[in-house]
C-alpha positions as CSV (number, residue, x, y, z in Angstrom):
1,M,3.7,-0.5,51.3
2,R,2.6,-0.9,47.7
3,L,4.9,-1.8,44.8
4,Y,4.2,-0.1,41.4
5,A,6.7,-1.7,39.1
6,P,6.8,-0.4,35.5
7,L,6.5,-3.8,34.0
8,Y,4.3,-5.0,31.2
9,E,1.7,-7.7,31.9
10,G,3.2,-11.1,31.6
11,D,6.8,-10.0,32.2
12,S,6.7,-10.9,35.9
13,L,4.4,-12.1,38.7
14,L,4.3,-8.5,40.1
15,R,1.2,-6.5,39.2
16,P,0.4,-2.9,40.1
17,D,-1.4,-2.6,43.4
18,A,0.1,-5.9,44.6
19,A,1.4,-5.7,48.1
20,L,4.9,-6.9,48.9
21,G,5.0,-10.2,50.6
22,E,1.7,-11.5,49.1
23,R,1.6,-15.0,47.8
24,A,2.3,-15.4,44.1
25,A,-1.1,-17.2,43.6
26,T,-3.1,-14.1,44.8
27,V,-0.9,-11.8,42.8
28,C,-1.5,-13.8,39.6
29,R,-5.2,-13.9,40.2
30,T,-5.5,-10.2,40.6
31,P,-6.7,-8.7,37.3
32,A,-4.8,-6.0,35.7
33,P,-6.5,-2.6,36.1
34,A,-8.4,-1.3,33.1
35,V,-6.7,1.4,31.2
36,D,-8.7,4.5,30.4
37,F,-8.4,5.6,26.9
38,V,-7.6,9.3,26.4
39,R,-10.2,10.9,24.2
40,S,-9.8,14.1,22.4
41,N,-11.8,17.1,23.6
42,N,-11.8,18.7,20.2
43,R,-15.1,19.0,18.4
44,V,-15.7,16.7,15.4
45,E,-15.5,19.6,13.0
46,A,-12.1,20.6,14.3
47,A,-10.7,17.1,14.5
48,N,-10.9,16.7,10.7
49,E,-11.3,12.9,11.0
50,T,-11.4,10.8,7.8
51,V,-13.9,8.1,7.6
52,L,-12.8,5.0,5.7
53,D,-15.1,3.8,3.0
54,L,-14.2,0.1,2.9
55,H,-16.5,-0.7,0.0
56,A,-14.8,2.0,-2.2
57,I,-11.4,0.8,-1.2
58,E,-12.3,-2.8,-2.1
59,Q,-13.8,-1.7,-5.5
60,T,-10.6,0.4,-6.2
61,A,-8.5,-2.6,-5.4
62,R,-10.5,-4.9,-7.6
63,T,-10.3,-2.4,-10.5
64,M,-6.5,-2.0,-10.1
65,R,-6.0,-5.8,-9.8
66,G,-8.1,-6.3,-13.0
67,A,-6.0,-3.8,-14.8
68,A,-2.8,-5.4,-13.7
69,V,-3.9,-8.8,-14.7
70,A,-5.0,-7.5,-18.1
71,R,-1.6,-5.9,-18.6
72,L,0.2,-9.1,-17.7
73,L,-2.0,-11.2,-20.0
74,K,-1.4,-8.7,-22.9
75,A,2.3,-8.8,-22.3
76,A,2.3,-12.6,-22.2
77,Y,0.2,-12.8,-25.4
78,T,2.5,-10.4,-27.2
79,A,5.6,-12.3,-26.1
80,V,4.2,-15.6,-27.4
81,V,3.1,-14.1,-30.7
82,D,6.5,-12.5,-31.2
83,W,8.2,-15.8,-30.4
84,L,6.1,-17.7,-32.9
85,E,6.8,-15.1,-35.6
86,R,10.5,-15.3,-35.0
87,I,10.3,-19.1,-35.3
88,E,8.3,-18.8,-38.6
89,T,10.7,-16.2,-40.0
90,Q,13.8,-18.2,-39.1
91,E,12.3,-21.4,-40.6
92,R,11.5,-19.5,-43.9
93,D,14.9,-17.9,-44.0
94,N,16.6,-21.3,-43.5
95,F,14.3,-22.8,-46.3
96,F,15.5,-20.1,-48.7
97,A,19.1,-20.3,-47.6
98,A,19.2,-24.0,-48.4
99,S,18.8,-23.3,-52.2
100,A,21.7,-24.4,-54.3
101,N,21.4,-21.8,-57.0
102,L,19.2,-19.0,-58.3
103,A,16.8,-21.3,-60.1
104,D,16.3,-23.3,-57.0
105,L,15.7,-20.1,-55.0
106,E,13.0,-19.0,-57.4
107,Q,11.4,-22.4,-57.3
108,R,11.4,-22.3,-53.5
109,Q,9.9,-18.8,-53.5
110,R,7.0,-19.9,-55.9
111,H,6.4,-23.0,-53.7
112,W,6.3,-20.9,-50.5
113,E,4.0,-18.3,-52.1
114,R,1.6,-21.0,-53.3
115,T,1.6,-23.2,-50.2
116,G,3.1,-21.2,-47.4
117,L,5.1,-24.3,-46.4
118,T,8.8,-24.4,-45.9
119,H,9.4,-27.9,-47.2
120,Y,8.7,-29.8,-50.5
């Protein structure tokens, strides 16, 4: 009598075609039977198989990665430039706001126009 248990290899000591009552050592040494792969009997034209072009896939991935990195760098550059402009504008506004009267404001404006500095 033969035991054909529906077990995956490695789940048990039992293997297909192993006889009941055999020693475990002989059952473990018995190789698992090779599985025949089912092949399609359709002709190649009818199968409509797609061939993977790995080189084209890699080139497309490199192009997309380069575009993504360029977008990230551009966004980071824009954020830094905006941040520096806000700091400069805030510093200039604070310089003008510190004027005591209209004459001091005009003097600060002339100073800023000549030197571009926000301090005397």
